[in-house]
PLY file of the C-alpha trace (Angstrom):
ply
format ascii 1.0
element vertex 87
property float x
property float y
property float z
element edge 86
property int vertex1
property int vertex2
end_header
113.92 100.04 43.73
115.56 102.89 41.84
114.58 106.41 41.02
114.70 108.17 37.70
116.86 111.23 37.16
115.04 114.57 37.43
113.78 116.10 34.19
116.11 118.57 32.55
115.26 122.25 32.76
115.48 124.40 29.69
116.84 127.86 30.46
115.56 130.99 28.75
117.99 132.63 26.28
119.84 135.61 27.80
118.18 138.11 25.45
114.62 136.90 26.03
112.07 139.06 27.80
111.44 136.32 30.35
115.11 136.17 31.38
115.41 139.95 31.67
112.29 140.26 33.85
113.28 137.38 36.13
116.79 138.90 36.45
115.22 142.16 37.71
113.33 140.26 40.40
116.31 138.08 41.27
118.45 141.22 41.78
115.99 142.13 44.60
116.60 138.91 46.57
117.83 140.91 49.60
114.39 142.50 49.88
112.31 139.44 48.79
113.92 136.51 50.63
111.47 133.73 49.61
112.20 132.12 46.22
108.57 131.32 45.49
107.64 134.99 46.11
110.30 136.05 43.62
109.03 133.55 41.04
105.43 134.73 41.48
106.45 138.39 41.16
108.59 137.61 38.11
105.68 135.90 36.37
103.38 138.83 37.18
105.94 141.30 35.83
106.34 139.24 32.68
102.58 139.42 32.12
102.73 143.19 32.70
105.48 143.55 30.11
103.30 141.64 27.64
100.40 144.04 28.34
98.29 141.58 30.32
98.99 142.48 33.97
99.01 145.30 36.49
101.65 147.95 37.08
104.46 147.17 39.54
102.96 149.51 42.15
99.83 147.35 42.21
101.68 144.04 41.87
103.85 144.64 44.94
100.76 145.21 47.05
98.55 142.44 45.63
100.97 139.56 45.06
101.27 138.80 48.80
105.07 138.72 48.84
107.15 139.02 52.00
109.26 142.20 51.86
112.17 142.86 54.22
114.24 146.00 54.76
112.40 148.23 52.30
108.95 149.78 51.89
106.61 148.53 49.14
106.81 151.94 47.47
110.62 151.82 47.33
110.48 148.28 45.97
108.09 149.28 43.20
110.42 152.17 42.31
113.34 149.76 42.00
111.26 147.45 39.80
110.16 150.40 37.61
113.78 151.49 37.15
114.73 147.94 36.14
111.88 147.80 33.65
112.92 151.11 32.11
116.39 149.65 31.44
115.00 146.77 29.37
112.44 148.79 27.39
0 1
1 2
2 3
3 4
4 5
5 6
6 7
7 8
8 9
9 10
10 11
11 12
12 13
13 14
14 15
15 16
16 17
17 18
18 19
19 20
20 21
21 22
22 23
23 24
24 25
25 26
26 27
27 28
28 29
29 30
30 31
31 32
32 33
33 34
34 35
35 36
36 37
37 38
38 39
39 40
40 41
41 42
42 43
43 44
44 45
45 46
46 47
47 48
48 49
49 50
50 51
51 52
52 53
53 54
54 55
55 56
56 57
57 58
58 59
59 60
60 61
61 62
62 63
63 64
64 65
65 66
66 67
67 68
68 69
69 70
70 71
71 72
72 73
73 74
74 75
75 76
76 77
77 78
78 79
79 80
80 81
81 82
82 83
83 84
84 85
85 86
């Protein structure tokens, strides 16, 4: 019995909004150690940038992510500064 190769993954272009938002969250990996938490926060921030989601201050508190070495308020400030850079 053999297995099939995994499906290929299409990466976002470097200049896309999705890539920029996920890069902001990935830069915070020291404070958000769990990959799934980073992905969930990245998706929520992407929705915020499209005008469909909550502000980062609310997202950090409601997305149930594990935060280490920083307060939620400081984390939301870092996210806001990253968002200001891509606007």
